[in-house]
C-alpha positions as CSV (number, residue, x, y, z in Angstrom):
1,M,125.2,127.3,224.8
2,A,122.7,130.0,225.6
3,M,120.4,127.5,227.2
4,T,122.8,126.4,229.9
5,T,121.7,129.0,232.4
6,A,118.1,129.4,231.3
7,S,116.7,127.6,234.3
8,A,119.8,127.5,236.5
9,S,117.8,128.9,239.4
10,S,115.8,125.8,239.6
11,P,116.7,123.5,242.5
12,L,116.0,120.6,240.2
13,G,118.5,121.2,237.4
14,Y,119.6,123.1,234.4
15,W,120.1,122.8,230.7
16,T,123.4,122.0,229.1
17,A,124.7,120.4,225.9
18,D,126.7,117.3,224.8
19,A,129.8,117.2,222.6
20,H,127.5,117.2,219.5
21,D,125.6,120.3,220.7
22,L,122.5,118.2,221.4
23,P,120.6,119.4,224.5
24,C,120.8,117.7,227.9
25,Y,119.1,118.3,231.2
26,A,121.2,118.0,234.3
27,F,119.0,116.9,237.2
28,T,120.2,118.2,240.6
29,G,117.4,117.2,242.9
30,D,117.2,114.5,245.6
31,V,114.9,111.5,245.2
32,P,112.3,110.9,246.6
33,M,111.3,114.4,245.8
34,A,108.5,116.2,247.6
35,T,106.6,118.8,245.6
36,S,104.8,121.7,247.3
37,T,103.0,124.8,246.0
38,P,104.3,128.3,247.0
39,A,101.7,128.3,249.8
40,G,103.1,125.0,251.1
41,H,100.4,122.6,249.9
42,T,101.8,119.2,249.1
43,V,101.2,118.0,245.5
44,P,101.5,114.3,244.6
45,L,103.7,114.6,241.5
46,D,105.8,111.5,241.0
47,A,108.6,111.6,243.6
48,D,111.0,109.9,241.1
49,P,110.9,112.1,238.0
50,V,111.2,110.5,234.6
51,F,112.9,111.2,231.4
52,L,112.1,109.4,228.1
53,L,114.3,107.4,225.8
54,G,113.1,105.2,223.0
55,N,112.5,104.5,219.3
56,Y,109.6,103.1,217.3
57,D,109.7,99.8,219.2
58,L,110.8,100.8,222.7
59,T,109.4,103.3,225.2
60,L,111.8,103.6,228.1
61,F,111.4,105.8,231.1
62,A,114.7,106.5,232.8
63,H,114.0,107.7,236.4
64,A,116.1,110.2,238.2
65,S,116.9,107.5,240.7
66,G,118.4,105.4,237.9
67,R,115.7,102.8,237.7
68,L,114.3,101.9,234.2
69,S,110.7,101.2,233.3
70,F,110.1,99.4,230.0
71,V,106.9,99.9,228.2
72,S,105.6,98.6,224.9
73,G,102.6,99.8,222.8
74,E,103.1,97.5,219.8
75,R,100.0,95.4,220.6
76,G,98.4,97.5,223.3
77,W,100.1,99.2,226.2
78,V,101.9,97.0,228.7
79,R,104.5,97.6,231.4
80,L,107.1,94.9,231.1
81,N,109.1,95.0,234.3
82,E,106.5,95.7,237.0
83,P,107.8,95.1,240.5
84,G,107.2,91.5,241.6
85,G,106.3,90.8,245.2
86,M,109.0,92.4,247.4
87,A,111.4,92.8,244.4
88,A,111.9,96.0,242.5
89,G,111.4,95.9,238.8
90,H,115.0,97.0,238.2
91,A,118.0,97.1,240.5
92,A,121.8,97.2,240.4
93,T,124.4,96.7,243.2
94,L,128.2,97.1,243.4
95,T,130.5,95.4,245.8
96,V,134.0,96.8,246.3
97,T,136.7,94.7,247.9
98,G,140.2,96.2,248.7
99,S,142.4,95.2,251.5
100,G,139.4,94.7,253.9
101,P,136.0,93.1,253.7
102,G,133.7,93.9,250.7
103,R,131.3,96.9,250.8
104,T,128.0,96.6,248.9
105,H,126.2,99.6,247.5
106,D,122.7,99.9,246.1
107,L,123.1,102.1,243.0
108,L,119.5,102.5,241.8
109,G,116.1,103.4,243.3
110,P,115.1,105.8,246.0
111,S,117.6,104.4,248.5
112,G,120.4,104.0,246.0
113,I,123.3,106.3,245.3
114,C,121.7,107.7,242.1
115,A,118.9,109.2,244.3
116,S,121.4,111.5,246.0
117,A,122.4,114.8,244.5
118,R,125.5,114.8,246.8
119,R,126.7,111.4,245.6
120,S,125.7,111.4,241.9
121,V,125.5,113.6,238.8
122,R,122.6,112.7,236.5
123,T,122.4,114.1,232.9
124,F,119.7,113.2,230.4
125,G,120.0,113.8,226.7
126,C,118.8,112.8,223.2
127,G,119.0,109.0,223.1
128,T,121.2,108.9,226.2
129,A,121.3,109.2,230.0
130,R,124.4,109.3,232.2
131,Y,124.6,108.7,235.9
132,T,128.0,109.4,237.5
133,M,128.2,108.0,241.1
134,K,130.7,108.1,243.9
135,P,129.9,105.0,246.0
136,E,133.0,105.5,248.1
137,P,136.3,107.4,248.1
138,G,138.5,106.6,245.1
139,V,135.8,104.7,243.2
140,T,133.7,106.3,240.4
141,V,130.9,104.5,238.6
142,E,129.5,105.9,235.4
143,R,126.3,104.3,234.2
144,I,125.6,105.3,230.6
145,L,122.4,104.5,228.7
146,S,122.3,104.6,224.9
147,V,119.2,104.0,222.6
148,A,119.4,104.1,218.8
149,P,116.8,106.1,216.9
150,S,114.6,104.7,214.2
151,T,115.2,106.2,210.8
152,A,113.4,106.6,207.5
153,Q,115.3,103.6,206.3
154,Q,114.7,101.2,209.2
155,R,113.3,100.7,212.7
156,A,116.0,100.5,215.3
157,Q,116.6,97.6,217.6
158,A,114.3,97.8,220.7
159,A,117.2,97.9,223.1
160,V,119.2,100.1,225.5
161,V,122.9,99.6,225.8
162,V,124.0,100.0,229.4
163,T,127.7,100.8,229.9
164,I,129.0,100.5,233.5
165,R,132.4,102.3,233.6
166,L,134.4,101.6,236.7
167,T,137.3,103.9,237.6
168,N,139.8,103.2,240.5
169,A,141.4,106.5,241.7
170,G,142.8,104.8,244.8
171,P,146.3,103.7,245.7
172,G,145.7,99.9,245.4
173,P,143.9,97.4,243.1
174,L,140.2,96.8,243.7
175,D,138.0,93.8,243.1
176,I,134.6,94.9,242.0
177,D,131.5,92.7,241.7
178,Y,128.6,94.2,239.7
179,A,125.1,92.8,239.5
180,E,122.1,94.1,237.5
181,M,118.6,92.7,237.8
182,I,115.6,93.3,235.6
183,V,112.2,91.7,236.3
184,S,110.2,90.1,233.6
185,N,106.7,90.7,234.8
186,P,104.3,92.2,232.2
187,A,101.3,94.1,233.4
188,L,98.6,95.5,231.2
189,V,98.4,99.3,231.6
190,A,94.6,99.3,231.5
191,D,93.1,98.0,234.8
192,S,96.1,95.8,235.7
193,A,94.7,94.9,239.1
194,T,91.4,93.6,237.7
195,S,92.5,92.4,234.3
196,P,91.4,88.8,233.4
197,I,94.8,88.3,231.7
198,R,97.9,87.1,233.6
199,F,101.3,86.1,232.3
200,D,103.5,83.0,232.8
201,N,107.2,84.0,232.5
202,I,109.7,81.4,231.3
203,A,113.4,82.2,230.9
204,R,115.9,80.5,228.7
205,A,119.5,81.1,227.7
206,L,120.4,82.8,224.5
207,P,122.5,80.9,222.0
208,G,126.2,81.1,222.6
209,G,125.8,82.2,226.2
210,L,125.2,85.8,225.2
211,G,122.5,86.3,227.8
212,I,119.0,85.3,228.9
213,I,115.6,85.8,227.4
214,C,112.2,85.6,229.2
215,D,109.0,84.9,227.3
216,A,105.7,85.9,228.7
217,T,102.6,83.8,227.8
218,A,99.1,85.1,228.5
219,T,96.8,83.0,230.6
220,S,93.2,83.5,231.7
221,D,90.3,81.8,233.4
222,D,88.3,82.6,230.3
223,P,90.0,80.7,227.4
224,G,87.9,82.5,224.9
225,L,89.9,85.7,225.5
226,L,93.1,84.0,224.3
227,V,92.9,84.6,220.6
228,P,95.7,84.3,218.0
229,I,98.1,87.2,217.4
230,D,96.4,88.2,214.1
231,V,93.0,88.5,215.7
232,P,92.0,91.9,217.3
233,S,91.9,91.8,221.1
234,P,91.3,94.5,223.7
235,Y,94.3,93.0,225.6
236,N,98.0,92.8,224.7
237,L,98.2,89.0,224.7
238,Y,101.6,88.9,223.1
239,P,104.0,91.3,224.8
240,P,107.6,91.3,223.7
241,S,110.1,89.1,225.4
242,L,112.6,90.8,227.8
243,V,116.2,90.1,227.1
244,L,119.3,90.7,229.2
245,A,122.5,90.2,227.2
246,A,126.1,91.1,226.6
247,A,127.8,92.3,223.4
248,P,130.9,90.2,222.7
249,K,132.8,92.8,220.7
250,A,131.9,95.9,222.8
251,G,135.0,95.7,225.0
252,S,133.1,94.4,227.9
253,S,134.4,92.5,230.9
254,P,133.0,88.9,231.1
255,V,129.4,88.7,232.2
256,A,127.5,85.7,233.6
257,F,123.7,85.4,233.6
258,E,121.2,83.7,235.9
259,Q,117.4,83.7,236.5
260,H,115.2,82.9,239.4
261,A,111.4,83.0,240.1
262,I,110.0,85.6,242.4
263,D,106.5,86.2,243.9
264,G,103.5,86.2,241.6
265,G,105.1,84.3,238.7
266,A,107.6,87.0,237.8
267,V,111.1,86.1,236.8
268,A,114.3,88.1,237.8
269,L,117.0,88.1,235.1
270,T,120.4,88.9,236.5
271,A,123.8,89.8,235.0
272,R,126.9,89.5,237.1
273,S,130.5,90.5,236.4
274,H,133.7,90.4,238.5
275,V,136.5,92.8,237.5
276,R,139.8,93.7,239.0
277,V,140.6,97.4,238.5
278,A,144.2,98.5,238.9
279,P,145.1,101.9,240.4
280,G,144.3,104.7,237.9
281,A,142.6,102.3,235.5
282,T,139.1,102.0,234.1
283,R,137.2,98.9,233.2
284,D,133.9,98.6,231.3
285,I,131.0,96.3,231.6
286,V,128.5,96.5,228.7
287,L,125.0,95.1,229.0
288,I,122.0,95.2,226.7
289,I,118.4,95.2,227.8
290,A,116.2,94.5,224.8
291,L,112.7,93.6,223.7
292,K,112.0,90.9,221.2
293,S,108.6,90.9,219.4
294,P,106.9,87.5,219.2
295,E,106.8,87.7,215.4
296,V,110.5,88.4,215.1
297,S,113.4,85.9,215.3
298,L,116.5,86.4,217.4
299,A,118.6,87.1,214.3
300,P,118.2,90.9,214.3
301,L,119.1,91.1,218.0
302,E,122.2,88.9,217.4
303,R,123.3,91.1,214.6
304,F,122.8,94.2,216.8
305,L,124.9,92.6,219.6
306,D,127.6,91.6,217.1
307,A,127.9,95.1,215.6
308,L,128.6,96.9,218.9
309,A,132.2,97.8,218.8
310,P,134.0,99.4,221.8
311,S,133.2,103.0,222.5
312,S,135.7,105.4,224.0
313,S,132.9,107.6,225.3
314,G,130.9,104.8,226.7
315,D,127.8,105.6,224.6
316,W,126.6,104.9,221.2
317,F,124.4,106.3,218.4
318,R,125.2,110.0,219.0
319,R,125.8,110.8,215.4
320,T,122.7,108.9,214.3
321,W,120.6,111.1,216.6
322,V,122.4,114.2,215.1
323,D,121.3,113.0,211.7
324,V,117.7,112.3,212.4
325,L,117.3,115.7,214.2
326,S,119.1,117.6,211.5
327,P,115.9,119.3,210.2
328,L,116.1,121.3,213.4
329,A,119.8,122.0,213.4
330,G,119.4,125.2,211.4
331,V,117.3,127.1,213.9
332,P,119.3,130.4,214.2
333,D,118.5,131.1,217.9
334,A,120.7,128.8,220.1
335,A,118.2,128.6,223.0
336,L,115.2,127.9,220.7
337,R,117.2,125.4,218.7
338,A,118.2,123.5,221.8
339,E,114.6,123.2,223.0
340,L,113.3,122.2,219.5
341,L,116.0,119.5,219.3
342,W,114.9,118.2,222.7
343,D,111.2,118.2,221.5
344,G,112.2,116.5,218.3
345,H,113.9,113.8,220.2
346,A,110.9,113.3,222.5
347,L,108.6,112.9,219.5
348,L,110.8,110.3,217.9
349,A,111.3,108.5,221.2
350,M,107.5,108.4,221.8
351,A,106.6,107.2,218.3
352,T,105.2,103.7,218.5
353,Y,104.9,100.9,216.0
354,A,101.4,99.4,215.9
355,G,102.0,95.8,215.0
356,Y,98.4,95.0,214.0
357,Y,98.2,97.8,211.4
358,R,101.9,97.8,210.4
359,Q,102.0,101.6,210.9
360,T,103.8,103.9,213.3
361,F,102.1,106.8,215.1
362,I,103.0,109.3,217.8
363,P,100.7,108.7,220.8
364,Q,99.3,111.3,223.2
365,G,101.3,109.7,226.0
366,M,100.4,110.5,229.6
367,T,96.7,109.8,230.4
368,G,95.6,107.7,227.5
369,D,98.5,105.5,226.6
370,Y,100.9,105.3,229.5
371,V,98.4,105.3,232.4
372,Q,95.0,104.2,231.0
373,G,96.2,101.9,228.2
374,F,94.3,103.2,225.2
375,N,95.2,105.2,222.1
376,A,93.1,108.4,221.9
377,S,92.4,110.3,220.0
378,P,93.0,110.5,216.3
379,R,92.9,114.3,216.6
380,D,95.9,114.1,218.9
381,H,97.9,111.8,216.7
382,L,97.2,114.0,213.7
383,Q,98.4,117.1,215.6
384,H,101.6,115.3,216.3
385,A,101.9,114.4,212.6
386,L,101.9,118.2,211.8
387,A,105.2,118.5,213.6
388,A,106.5,115.2,212.1
389,I,105.9,116.6,208.5
390,Y,108.9,118.8,209.0
391,L,111.0,116.5,211.3
392,A,110.4,113.0,209.9
393,P,108.0,113.0,206.9
394,E,107.8,109.2,206.8
395,L,106.6,109.2,210.4
396,A,103.9,111.8,209.5
397,R,102.8,109.6,206.6
398,S,102.5,106.5,208.8
399,T,100.6,108.4,211.5
400,I,98.1,109.6,208.9
401,L,97.7,106.1,207.6
402,Y,97.4,104.7,211.1
403,T,94.5,107.2,211.7
404,L,92.8,106.0,208.5
405,C,92.8,102.5,209.9
406,Q,90.4,103.8,212.5
407,M,87.8,104.9,210.0
408,K,84.5,103.1,209.7
409,P,83.0,102.5,206.2
410,D,80.6,105.5,206.7
411,G,83.6,107.8,207.0
412,A,83.5,108.3,210.8
413,I,86.8,108.0,212.6
414,K,86.7,106.1,215.9
415,F,87.7,108.0,219.0
416,T,89.6,105.3,220.8
417,V,91.6,102.1,220.1
418,S,92.8,99.6,222.7
419,G,94.8,96.5,222.7
420,N,95.8,94.7,219.5
421,G,93.8,96.2,216.6
422,H,90.7,96.4,218.8
423,T,88.4,99.3,218.0
424,A,87.2,100.3,221.4
425,G,83.5,100.6,222.1
426,S,83.5,104.2,222.9
427,T,80.3,106.1,222.3
428,W,82.2,109.4,222.1
429,S,81.5,110.9,218.7
430,P,83.1,114.4,218.4
431,S,82.6,116.3,215.2
432,D,86.2,117.4,214.5
433,Q,88.0,114.2,213.7
434,S,87.8,114.4,209.9
435,L,88.8,118.1,210.1
436,F,92.1,117.2,211.7
437,L,92.5,114.6,209.0
438,F,92.1,117.3,206.4
439,Y,94.5,119.5,208.3
440,A,97.3,117.0,208.6
441,L,96.9,115.5,205.1
442,G,96.6,118.9,203.4
443,E,99.8,120.2,205.0
444,Y,101.6,116.9,204.4
445,L,100.9,117.1,200.7
446,Q,101.7,120.8,200.6
447,V,105.2,120.2,202.1
448,T,106.1,116.8,200.7
449,H,104.2,116.5,197.4
450,D,104.0,112.8,198.2
451,W,100.9,112.0,196.1
452,S,101.5,108.3,196.6
453,I,99.9,108.5,200.0
454,L,96.5,109.0,198.3
455,D,96.9,105.5,196.7
456,A,97.9,103.8,200.0
457,T,95.4,101.2,201.1
458,T,94.3,100.7,204.7
459,P,91.5,98.6,206.3
460,Y,88.3,100.0,207.5
461,A,87.4,99.5,211.1
462,P,86.8,96.9,212.3
463,A,89.7,95.4,210.4
464,L,88.3,91.9,210.6
465,A,85.3,92.9,208.5
466,G,87.7,92.8,205.5
467,P,87.0,95.9,203.3
468,T,89.9,98.3,202.5
469,G,90.1,101.7,200.8
470,T,92.7,104.0,199.5
471,A,93.5,107.2,201.3
472,L,91.7,109.2,198.6
473,E,88.6,107.0,198.9
474,K,88.6,107.5,202.7
475,L,89.2,111.2,202.3
476,E,86.0,111.4,200.3
477,R,84.0,109.3,202.8
478,A,85.3,111.5,205.7
479,F,84.2,114.6,203.8
480,V,80.7,113.1,203.1
481,H,80.4,112.1,206.8
482,L,81.3,115.7,207.8
483,R,78.9,117.3,205.3
484,D,76.0,115.0,205.6
485,H,76.1,113.3,209.1
486,V,77.8,115.9,211.2
487,S,76.0,118.4,209.0
488,T,75.1,122.0,210.0
489,G,72.7,123.5,212.5
490,S,70.2,126.4,212.4
491,H,72.9,129.0,212.1
492,G,74.6,127.2,209.3
493,L,77.5,126.3,211.4
494,V,79.1,122.8,211.9
495,R,77.2,120.8,214.4
496,M,78.8,119.7,217.7
497,L,77.7,116.1,218.3
498,T,79.3,114.9,221.6
499,G,81.9,117.6,221.4
500,D,84.6,119.2,219.2
501,W,88.2,119.7,220.4
502,N,86.7,120.2,223.9
503,D,85.6,116.8,225.2
504,Q,84.0,118.6,228.2
505,I,82.1,121.3,226.2
506,Y,78.8,120.1,227.8
507,A,80.2,120.0,231.4
508,G,77.6,121.6,233.6
509,V,74.8,121.3,231.0
510,P,72.8,118.1,230.0
511,E,74.5,116.8,226.9
512,G,71.4,115.0,225.6
513,Q,69.4,118.2,225.6
514,Y,71.7,119.9,223.1
515,R,73.4,117.1,221.1
516,D,71.0,117.5,218.1
517,T,71.1,121.3,218.1
518,A,74.5,122.5,219.3
519,E,76.8,124.1,216.7
520,S,80.6,124.7,217.0
521,Q,82.2,128.0,216.1
522,M,85.5,126.3,216.5
523,N,84.8,123.6,213.9
524,S,83.4,126.2,211.6
525,A,86.4,128.5,211.9
526,M,88.5,125.3,211.4
527,V,86.8,124.7,208.1
528,M,87.8,128.3,207.1
529,A,91.4,127.7,208.2
530,I,92.2,124.3,206.8
531,M,89.9,123.4,203.9
532,P,91.5,125.8,201.4
533,A,94.9,124.0,201.7
534,M,93.3,120.5,201.3
535,I,91.3,121.6,198.3
536,E,94.4,123.3,196.7
537,Q,96.4,120.1,197.1
538,L,93.7,117.9,195.6
539,D,93.5,120.3,192.7
540,A,97.2,120.0,192.2
541,Y,96.9,116.2,192.4
542,A,94.1,116.2,189.9
543,Q,96.4,117.8,187.3
544,T,98.7,114.8,187.5
545,Q,95.8,112.4,186.7
546,Q,93.7,111.6,183.6
547,G,90.4,110.2,182.7
548,E,87.9,109.0,185.3
549,R,90.2,109.6,188.2
550,A,90.7,113.2,187.4
551,I,86.9,113.6,187.1
552,V,86.3,112.0,190.5
553,I,88.9,114.3,192.2
554,G,87.3,117.3,190.4
555,H,83.9,116.4,191.8
556,L,85.3,116.0,195.3
557,T,87.1,119.3,195.3
558,S,84.1,121.1,193.8
559,S,81.9,119.7,196.6
560,M,84.5,120.6,199.2
561,R,84.7,124.2,197.9
562,T,81.0,124.6,197.9
563,Y,80.8,123.3,201.5
564,A,83.7,125.5,202.7
565,D,82.2,128.6,201.1
566,R,78.9,127.9,202.8
567,I,80.5,127.4,206.2
568,S,82.6,130.5,205.8
569,Q,79.7,132.6,204.9
570,A,77.7,131.4,207.9
571,M,80.7,132.0,210.2
572,M,81.3,135.5,208.9
573,R,77.6,136.2,209.6
574,D,78.0,134.9,213.1
575,V,81.0,137.2,213.9
576,E,79.5,140.3,212.1
577,G,79.7,143.3,214.4
578,R,81.8,141.3,217.0
579,T,85.5,141.5,217.8
580,F,85.7,137.8,218.7
581,A,83.8,134.7,217.9
582,R,81.3,133.0,220.2
583,R,82.2,129.5,221.3
584,A,79.1,127.6,220.5
585,W,75.3,127.7,219.9
586,L,73.8,125.1,222.2
587,A,70.4,125.8,220.7
588,P,68.9,128.7,218.7
589,G,69.3,131.8,220.9
590,K,71.4,130.0,223.6
591,A,75.1,130.8,223.1
592,L,78.3,130.0,224.9
593,G,80.9,132.8,224.8
594,E,78.6,135.7,224.0
595,N,80.7,138.0,226.3
596,N,83.2,135.4,227.7
597,M,86.0,134.7,225.2
598,Y,86.9,131.1,224.5
599,L,90.3,130.5,222.8
600,E,89.3,127.6,220.5
601,P,87.5,129.4,217.7
602,Q,89.7,132.5,217.8
603,S,92.8,130.4,217.1
604,F,91.4,129.1,213.8
605,L,89.9,132.4,212.8
606,L,93.4,133.8,213.1
607,Q,94.6,131.1,210.7
608,A,91.8,131.5,208.1
609,P,93.2,132.9,204.9
610,D,90.0,134.8,204.0
611,F,89.5,136.4,207.4
612,P,90.7,140.1,206.9
613,I,94.1,141.0,208.3
614,A,92.7,144.1,210.0
615,R,90.1,142.0,211.8
616,K,92.8,139.5,212.8
617,R,94.9,142.3,214.4
618,R,91.8,143.5,216.3
619,L,91.0,140.0,217.4
620,F,94.5,139.4,218.5
621,R,94.5,142.5,220.7
622,E,91.3,141.3,222.3
623,L,92.8,137.9,222.8
624,Q,95.9,139.4,224.5
625,R,93.7,141.5,226.8
626,R,91.2,138.8,227.7
627,L,93.2,135.6,227.7
628,M,97.0,136.4,227.9
629,D,97.3,139.2,230.5
630,G,98.6,137.8,233.7
631,E,99.5,134.4,232.2
632,I,103.0,132.9,231.8
633,L,102.9,130.3,229.1
634,G,100.3,131.7,226.8
635,P,96.6,132.2,226.4
636,R,94.3,130.3,228.7
637,Q,91.3,128.3,227.4
638,R,88.6,130.8,228.4
639,E,88.5,134.3,229.8
640,K,86.3,133.7,232.8
641,A,85.7,130.4,234.5
642,V,82.3,128.9,234.8
643,F,81.0,126.2,237.1
644,T,81.6,123.0,235.2
645,S,81.2,119.7,237.1
646,G,83.6,120.6,239.9
647,M,86.5,121.8,237.7
648,I,88.4,124.5,239.6
649,A,88.6,127.9,237.9
650,G,91.6,128.2,235.7
651,T,92.1,124.4,235.3
652,S,91.5,122.0,232.5
653,E,88.6,123.0,230.2
654,N,87.5,125.6,232.7
655,G,90.2,128.1,231.7
656,G,93.4,126.1,231.9
657,F,96.4,126.4,229.6
658,W,96.6,123.9,226.8
659,Y,99.6,123.4,224.5
660,S,97.4,122.4,221.6
661,L,95.3,125.5,221.8
662,A,98.2,127.9,222.4
663,G,100.0,126.3,219.4
664,Q,96.9,126.9,217.2
665,A,96.9,130.5,218.3
666,I,100.6,130.9,217.5
667,A,100.0,129.4,214.0
668,G,97.3,132.0,213.5
669,V,99.3,135.0,214.7
670,A,102.1,133.9,212.3
671,T,99.8,134.7,209.3
672,F,100.1,138.4,210.0
673,D,102.7,139.1,212.7
674,R,105.8,136.8,212.8
675,R,107.5,138.8,215.5
676,A,104.5,138.5,217.8
677,A,104.2,134.8,217.0
678,L,107.9,134.2,217.9
679,A,107.3,136.0,221.2
680,M,104.4,133.7,221.9
681,L,106.5,130.7,221.0
682,D,109.1,131.9,223.4
683,R,106.5,131.8,226.2
684,L,105.7,128.2,225.3
685,M,109.2,127.0,226.1
686,F,110.2,124.9,229.0
687,R,112.9,127.4,230.0
688,N,110.2,130.0,230.4
689,F,108.2,127.7,232.7
690,G,111.4,127.1,234.7
691,R,111.8,130.8,235.3
692,H,108.4,131.0,236.9
693,H,107.8,127.5,238.4
694,P,111.3,126.2,239.2
695,G,110.1,123.7,241.8
696,Y,107.7,121.7,239.6
697,W,109.5,119.0,237.6
698,V,106.5,118.7,235.3
699,G,107.0,121.6,232.9
700,L,110.8,121.8,233.1
701,W,111.5,119.2,230.4
702,T,108.2,117.8,229.5
703,A,104.5,118.4,230.4
704,P,101.0,117.0,230.3
705,D,98.5,118.3,227.8
706,T,97.2,121.0,230.2
707,L,98.6,123.0,233.0
708,N,96.7,125.2,235.4
709,A,96.5,128.8,234.4
710,E,97.9,131.5,236.7
711,R,94.3,132.4,237.4
712,A,94.1,129.1,239.3
713,G,96.1,130.8,242.1
714,D,98.3,128.7,244.3
715,I,98.1,125.7,241.9
716,G,99.0,127.7,238.8
717,G,101.5,125.8,236.6
718,L,100.6,122.4,237.9
719,P,98.7,119.6,236.1
720,R,94.9,119.6,236.5
721,P,94.0,118.6,240.0
722,M,90.6,116.8,239.5
723,N,89.7,113.3,240.4
724,D,91.4,113.3,243.8
725,G,94.7,114.3,242.2
726,V,94.9,111.5,239.7
727,F,96.0,113.8,236.9
728,Y,99.0,114.9,239.0
729,K,100.1,111.3,238.9
730,M,99.4,111.1,235.1
731,A,101.7,114.0,234.4
732,V,104.3,112.1,232.4
733,Y,105.3,112.9,228.8
734,C,102.5,114.3,226.5
735,A,103.4,114.7,222.9
736,H,101.5,118.0,222.6
737,A,104.1,119.8,224.7
738,H,106.8,118.7,222.2
739,A,104.9,118.7,218.9
740,W,103.4,122.2,219.0
741,P,106.7,124.1,219.5
742,V,108.2,122.3,216.6
743,Y,105.2,122.8,214.3
744,C,104.8,126.4,215.3
745,Y,108.5,127.2,214.5
746,F,108.1,125.9,211.0
747,R,104.8,127.7,210.5
748,I,106.4,131.0,211.6
749,R,109.5,130.4,209.5
750,N,107.5,129.6,206.4
751,A,105.0,132.5,206.9
752,T,105.0,135.1,204.1
């Protein structure tokens, strides 16, 4: 495949493909891995890089060293197998006995065989990972992970099938003892060290000797925190149980199970198997590590175990992944197709079922969910829904409905959610949340014509208050909130409140001084770009209705049209005589971006159907000159850095590269120049990053939301470095890096 050598020069690996032409990344680095900049400065990226597997009920990080980290976001983010005391959270050993004494090998972790590029081959694909190890001459161990995708028809079992394939190439028979240990030790992602919640772990045998299950029960010095499962809580009080089991029909060698307590109340679950392998023979051991939600019986897991028949390849679910990724199979360019398939897999693996709301959404990942333990923000989830519209429409629908669960009765959408249905007490009130709702819902209706979503009922926040509303009713309240509460400023543009897309727009200036006067050119250009489609779809829906409902929809679209026209006229006045839009009015006569281009408003002006094509072309030339020259991945956030609360020039909101902003720009360019948009999409690809930054694993197969622009100098291409390097450590999967390439491809393909 064309992608195989795209980043072959990287010391960390290269792209390849499996037998079904799904993309894989072959990791060739040693663990622990040290990361340094070209100038030799050490960077604290995770020394054990991670790849993501999962489905709607399972988030599983497969480390390059072979260790697995299980995470659940069903009722708030929790890490399920945190290391306990001196014990690792996951380990496996192999003892080989021939004619002499047995030799024991650690397989996983930074001191295990998987950590060595010389002694192992590690390949990560869509729903699978494969570690091939050589513990000693004549012995090969293949460790194969398989996770089933969730589909439009059903959520998959939250489980990974682990096949251990033992091959004896020596002259005599071998006795091999294999042991795998997983720790049940839940830890809340948010403030685990100071959390008032702790867990008691109690293991018990599964019926029929199939394995062992460990339930975790929340405890606290404050009993008032321990509320029932159907009551909102900022804490995940009901994490799924951890299961270690065998599949009786999967062709596995016999497995025995045991459990023992370790420090801190954690429990180690262990599977052991003894096999005799003849010369030239291969034997399999098949284990399943699964999660069981507290509201679900063991029956689905038992059916899953019973359905696993022997697999000649050692893995399962390949064809199911081919099916769910089929909307991307027709991309004509092989290299682009491979990356988009990889991105599609990442989005489906990241998608998370929210048990309290009975909806599934695609989280932001990295900082909010996987590290800080809260879901933020709805604008991010809705951007991911844009990609899901074309990949998995039912997931896009559920993500939109999940967002509507965060709406207050006045139409405002809460910025953060934590725990189990708990609407976090954030005072952050940006002005763009409803605009992203209109963006995603308008395009969803345009592509799917699924009018039934407008009748879908969801609760208002907080859900305990009781009232519910249909999506259409909430859409109207969101619009009224935008029109009347967010309102407009002295220039007739949409007001800013605490921010728009840019949460740091006031960095370096006192927010309170401008909160009542600041106006956002980005939000105003966004109205121009996305409101026409929303209005068009509501007009089409109104034609299917009769009587009072048709009248109500007609009044709403008429009001929306009046509002959009008013904002458009104000925005066109604001850009009159200019080649690019200002960024914001902080107050009358006090502008940001008068002579310093910011990308945010330009991206939406390029998308606006009523912005003249000739002006779009002129704006794009300015954008290329001011924001793209000298950059690798695409346009940076602003032309010239300014002093903003210690942010280094060319990083974060002080001129860094953002996947979400670059994607918006590509969608805009697609409206008048498909070839240029495709060229920009090519720059967004991981393979392009690998050509320029081959030594940074973050960026080769996933990325955070923002990377440092090349203008940042020696740290260009790395995650933002603020807060004593904390963002380096947060640089795990972010859905933006995967959603925007998928969405941009379809926007380019469908452009007229």
